[in-house]
N, C-alpha and C positions, 0 to 999 in steps of 0.2 A: 451803930452810927446811923443817925437819921438821914434820910435822903433829902437833899436840898430841893426846895420847891421851885419849879421853873418860873421864869419871868411871865410866860404866857398864862400860867395858872394864877399868878399874883394879879395880873391885869384883869383876868376874867372875874376873880373874886372881888376886886375893887369895883368893877363895873356892876356886879350883882349887888354889892353892899350899897352903892350909890343909888341903885334902882329901887331899893326898898327903904331908903333913908326917910325918916320921919321929919316933919318940920320941927325946928328947934334942936335937932340932934347935933351935937358938937362933932368936930373933926376926929377927935380921939375915939369917940364911941363908934364912928363909922369905920375907923381903922381897926378897932377891936373886932367888929363884926366881920370885916374883910379877912382878918387873920383866922377867925373861926371858920369861915367859908374855905379858906386855903387849906386848913387842916382837914376839913371834911372832904375836899376834892382829893387831897393826897391820900387819905385813908381809903377812899373809894378806889383810886387807882391801884393801891397796894392790894386790896381785896381782889380786884379784877386780875392782877398779875398772878396772885395765888391760885385763883380759880383756873386760869389758863395753864399754869404749871401742872396742876392736878389733872386737868383734862389731857394734857400732853403725856403725862405719866401713864394714864389709863390707855391712851391710844398706843403708846409704845409697848405696853404690856400685851395688849391685844394683838399687835403686829408680831411680837415675839412668839406668842402662842400660836398664831396662824402659821408662822414660818416653821415652828416645831412640828405642827400637824402636817404641813406640806412635806417636810423632811421624812417624817415617819411614813407617810403615804408613798413617797418615792422609794424608800427602802423596801416597803411591802411589795411594790410593783416590781422592783428588781428581783426580789425573791421569787415572785410568781413567774417572771420570765426565765429564771434559772431552772425552775421546775418544768416549765413548758419546753425548754431546750432538751432536757432529758427525755421528755415524752415524745419529742419529734424523732429521736434516734432509736427509741425502743422498737417500733415495728420493723425498721430496717435491720436492726440487730437480730431480732427473732427470725426474720426471713433468711438472713445469712447463716445463722446457726442451723436452721432446718435444712438448708441446702447442703451445708457441710455434713450434717448427720446423714442425709439421704445419700450423698456421694460415698461416704465411708461405709454405709450399709450395703450399697451396690457393689463396692469393690471387694467385699468379703465373700 
């Protein structure tokens, strides 16, 4: 279904057609020129909407990709923190084990 042409577009097209009207040109010819201009404006608007939709799709895809990278980075950071938690307990665990070993050795 074709999109209806707005009244503002029709007025603009008629104004342009009258502005380029030649002497001796009849009213029907001016009306045909005006209709051609209306179609041109409508086609231009349709192309601009299409370009805007494509740009929005590209922007949304880039945003999704950025969010995915951020999520992966967050997951990696959490894994790094889990590993560092183990590394924080390791020296204390070794110290405790060495003391237990020392005490058992002295008691024998």
